[in-house]
N, C-alpha and C positions, 0 to 999 in steps of 0.2 A: 460661454456657459460657465457657471460656477461649479465647484466640486459637488455641492449639494444637488444641483440639477442633474449632474452626470450620475451621481449615486441613485437618485430617484428614477432616472431613466433605466438604469441597470436593474433596479429593484423590480420594475414592472415588466421585465423581459421573461420570456419562457426559457426553459432549460435549453432548448434547441437554439434559440437566438443567442443565449449566453455562450454556448459552445462555438457558434459561428463567430461571435465577437472575439473570443479568446484566440481562435485560429487566425483570424484576420490580424489581430495585434501581434501574434507570434511572427507571422509572415512579414508584416510591415516593419517591425522593429528588430527582427532577427533574434528573438529571445524565445525561451521555452517556459511555460507556466508549470511544468512538472518539476517536483522537487528531486534533486539528485539522490540516487539510491547508493548508500554506503555499502561496500562489500568488505566484510571482515576477512583479513588475511590471517592464516594460521602462523603463529610464532613458533620458533624452534623450542621454546620453553614450554609449549603446550603439553608435551609428553610428560614432563616432570609434574605439571599441575594436574594431570589426569588422576594421579594418585590421591590428590586432595579432593575435598568436596567440590563438585562442579557448581560454579556461580553464574556462568553464562550459557544461555540456551538458544537454540535456533528453532523457529517455528516453521515447519515445512507443510505446505498445502499439498496433500496427496491427490485429491480430486475435488471437483466442484459439486459433484452429486447432481441431484435433480433440479435444484434451484440455483442455477449458474448466475443469474442476474443478481439475486440477493447476495451471493458470495462476492461478486464483483463490487457491489456497493460497500460491503464490509471491508474488503481489501482496500478500497479507496479511503474509507474512513480511518483505517488503522495505519496506512502508509503515506497518506497525502499524495498518492500517485494520481495522475490524470486518468480519465476514462480509458483511453487507448492502452496506456501502460498497465493499468489494473487488469483489463481484459486479456492482454498478452500474458501476464503473470498467471492468470487463472487458466487460460487455454494451454499453457505450457507446463501444467502440473505434471509431476511433482516439481515444485519450486519453492524457494524460501520466501516467506512473507516478512519475517523479522529475524535478524541475526544478532547474536551477542547480547541478548536481553536477560534481565533477571528472571528468576523462576516465577515470580508473581506476574510479571508482564507476559511471560510466555503462556502461563495457564489462562490468564485473562483473554489473551489473543485467541488461544485455542477454543475457549468457551464461546466467544463471539462468532468465530468462523463455523463451529459445529452447530450453533443455534441457527445459522443461515443455511445449513444443509451440507457443509463441506466435510471432507475427511481430512483430519489434521494429525501431524506427528510432531512431537517435541524431541529434539536431539540435544 
């Protein structure tokens, strides 16, 4: 098969079939399709910087609300997490969605999550 034929076959698959294909590829090749999640560590100088204007913000999902599926979709879109990881993040709320981002990104993320029905806090 050529690359084009493979891509065409994938293009014609349902979401469930794609999910099963990814899982099979992960098992066969011992890899994960999920992007690694970076965890920001607090630096000792953070206390000194607190007096200055805050430039990095954390977006914390407090609850998914009534529309949990929509919130999971938005979390996947914003974080590039896989379905399982995004669901776990939403199920384990309160949990950070984005950490160490600019004020603009934090507010944009909050707006998208709230539009989906979630309760969000920026710290």
